[in-house]
C-alpha positions in Angstrom: 75.7 152.4 92.1 77.7 155.7 90.2 78.0 155.6 87.4 82.2 156.0 87.7 81.6 152.9 90.5 80.0 151.0 88.0 82.5 151.8 84.8 84.6 151.1 87.3 84.0 147.3 88.6 82.5 145.8 84.8 86.2 146.4 84.6 87.0 144.4 87.2 84.6 141.9 85.5 85.6 141.4 82.5 89.6 141.2 83.9 88.7 138.9 85.9 87.1 136.6 82.9 89.1 137.0 79.8 91.8 136.1 82.9 89.9 132.7 83.6 89.4 131.7 80.2 93.1 131.8 79.6 93.6 130.1 81.8 90.4 127.2 81.0 92.1 127.3 77.5 95.7 127.0 79.0 95.4 124.3 80.2 93.1 122.4 77.3 95.2 123.2 75.2 97.9 121.6 77.4 96.8 118.6 77.9 95.6 118.4 74.3 99.2 118.8 72.7 101.7 116.3 72.3 105.3 117.0 74.3 108.2 114.8 74.4 108.5 114.9 78.4 109.7 111.8 79.5 109.9 112.7 83.1 106.9 110.3 84.4 107.9 107.7 82.0 110.2 104.0 82.4 112.4 101.3 80.4 110.1 98.3 81.5 112.1 96.1 81.9 113.5 97.3 85.3 110.8 97.9 86.8 109.3 94.3 85.6 113.5 92.0 84.5 111.9 89.0 84.0 110.1 90.6 80.9 110.7 88.9 78.0 111.1 91.6 75.0 109.8 91.2 70.9 109.3 94.4 70.0 107.8 94.1 66.0 108.2 96.6 65.0 111.4 97.2 66.0 112.1 95.0 63.2 110.2 93.7 60.1 107.7 90.9 61.1 104.7 93.1 61.6 102.2 93.7 58.7 104.2 96.8 57.6 107.4 94.9 56.5 109.8 97.7 58.0 111.5 98.9 60.8 108.6 101.7 62.6 109.3 105.1 62.8 110.9 106.8 65.9 111.4 102.9 67.3 115.2 103.4 67.6 115.8 100.1 70.3 113.8 97.3 70.8 112.3 98.5 73.8 109.2 98.6 75.8 108.3 101.7 77.8 105.3 103.0 79.5 104.1 105.2 82.7 105.7 104.8 86.2 102.0 104.2 87.1 101.8 101.3 84.2 104.9 99.4 84.6 104.2 99.0 88.0 100.1 97.1 88.0 102.5 95.4 84.7 104.8 94.0 87.9 101.7 92.7 90.2 100.2 91.1 86.8 103.8 89.1 86.7 103.9 88.0 89.7 100.1 86.8 89.2 101.1 84.5 85.8 104.0 83.4 87.0 102.8 82.2 89.8 100.8 79.7 87.2 104.5 79.2 85.7 104.1 81.7 82.5 106.3 84.8 82.2 104.8 88.0 80.8 106.3 88.6 76.6 106.1 92.4 75.5 105.7 93.0 71.5 104.7 96.9 71.9 104.3 99.3 74.7 104.9 103.1 74.4 104.8 103.4 70.4 105.7 107.7 69.4 103.4 109.2 67.5 105.9 109.4 64.7 105.0 104.9 64.5 101.4 106.0 63.6 102.1 108.1 61.2 104.0 105.8 59.4 101.2 102.8 59.7 98.5 106.1 58.4 101.6 106.3 55.0 101.0 103.0 54.9 97.8 102.7 54.9 97.4 104.8 52.0 100.2 103.5 50.4 99.6 100.3 47.9 102.0 97.4 49.4 100.3 94.3 50.5 104.0 93.0 51.2 102.5 91.8 54.3 99.1 90.5 53.6 99.3 86.6 53.5 100.6 87.5 56.8 98.2 89.3 59.0 95.2 90.6 57.2 94.5 88.2 54.4 90.7 87.5 54.0 91.2 92.1 53.9 91.1 94.3 51.2 93.9 96.6 53.1 91.7 99.7 51.3 89.6 98.8 54.6 91.7 99.5 57.0 90.9 102.7 57.6 87.6 102.6 57.6 86.9 99.4 60.5 89.2 101.2 62.1 92.3 99.1 62.3 94.7 101.5 61.3 93.6 105.3 63.2 95.5 108.3 63.3 95.7 108.5 66.6 96.3 105.8 68.9 96.8 104.4 73.3 99.8 103.3 73.0 100.9 107.1 72.3 99.7 108.0 75.4 102.0 105.5 77.3 99.8 102.5 79.2 98.9 100.6 76.6 100.8 97.3 76.3 100.3 94.6 73.4 101.2 90.9 75.2 101.1 87.3 75.5 102.1 84.7 77.7 105.6 82.6 77.3 105.1 79.3 79.5 107.6 78.0 81.3 107.2 74.7 81.2 107.4 74.2 77.3 109.4 77.6 77.1 107.7 78.2 74.1 104.3 81.4 73.6 101.4 80.1 75.0 98.8 79.0 72.2 96.7 81.4 72.2 95.4 80.0 68.5 96.7 83.8 67.0 99.3 85.8 66.1 99.5 89.3 67.3 97.9 92.0 65.0 95.9 89.6 62.8 93.7 91.8 62.1 90.2 89.7 61.9 87.8 88.6 63.7 89.4 85.4 64.8 91.4 88.1 67.2 88.4 89.8 68.7 88.3 88.0 73.0 84.9 87.4 72.1 85.4 84.9 69.5 84.2 81.8 69.8 83.8 82.4 73.8 82.1 84.5 75.9 84.7 86.9 77.5 83.2 87.7 80.6 82.5 84.4 82.0 84.9 83.3 79.9 83.2 79.8 78.6 83.9 78.4 75.1 81.1 78.7 72.3 82.9 77.2 69.9 81.6 78.4 66.3 84.4 79.7 63.4 84.7 83.4 61.2 83.5 84.0 57.7 86.9 82.9 56.4 85.6 79.7 58.1 88.8 79.6 60.7 87.9 78.9 64.7 90.6 77.8 68.6 89.4 75.1 70.6 88.6 75.6 73.6 92.3 75.3 74.6 93.3 78.1 73.2 90.0 80.5 74.3 91.4 79.2 78.1 94.7 80.4 77.1 94.2 83.9 76.1 91.1 84.1 79.1 94.5 83.4 81.4 96.3 86.2 80.2 92.6 88.6 80.4 91.6 88.2 83.5 95.2 87.9 85.2 95.6 92.1 83.0 92.2 93.1 84.2 92.9 91.8 88.1 95.1 94.8 88.2 93.9 97.2 87.2 93.8 97.0 82.9 91.1 96.7 80.3 90.7 95.3 77.3 90.4 96.2 74.3 86.6 94.1 72.3 88.6 93.6 68.7 92.8 92.6 69.9 93.1 89.6 72.5 97.3 91.0 72.7 95.8 95.1 73.9 94.7 96.3 77.4 95.2 99.8 78.0 95.1 100.6 82.1 92.0 102.2 83.1 94.1 104.9 85.9 95.8 106.4 82.7 98.1 109.1 83.9 97.1 110.8 79.8 94.5 110.2 78.1 94.8 113.7 77.0 98.0 113.4 75.9 100.1 112.0 73.0 104.1 111.6 72.7 106.3 111.7 70.6 110.0 110.4 72.0 111.6 107.5 70.3 111.6 104.3 72.0 114.8 103.5 73.6 116.6 103.0 76.6 116.1 105.8 79.0 118.6 106.6 81.8 117.8 106.6 85.0 
């Protein structure tokens, strides 16, 4: 090959390589960057109209003891695909005599940042209600508080069951956002088999066979319809095939316009 043609070929290859690198990097940056795009989200009650909402971070009964940044209205938001899957869960549990009660769904990054700031200050006003057995200083180390949350990706939901016969929440043997082993799905039983084994936590706490079975009703319904569980919180589930696994959203929690 002549020297002139060789230089031309090298130049063309170099331009193509640079273009390919830029395209790849641009795609990755887009996936990893926060965004306020709401186009793939829905207000949950537009899809699951009989869901009961108790959005804890809009109020003050939560581990922080204050309304959390980014929660402008007491509503629940999810990606459309996660909401559709939750509708299937709702129909499943309604046939068993229950309704879904939602504590939290999509959470803006601003809310996560609020948790992080709280974990670094000396406020322990809600300790007796949510983390009586823990020193606040271990919350980061033990991953109770993290700088990123699956909720911010829009396909994670915290929930429980409401018993239509008793008109009360189903007794799960523990409260939402309790920081401790008592919240683990395998506490006092095997969540894979549904077998109750009993036992106590280091603090001497336990749950009954019925309370464990109630947790399993929720868990099994969620797993049947495409969600996966978290090994530290019986109330926390994420859509397996979530549409935005690498994207963190920033828009506030409030009713979305149809």
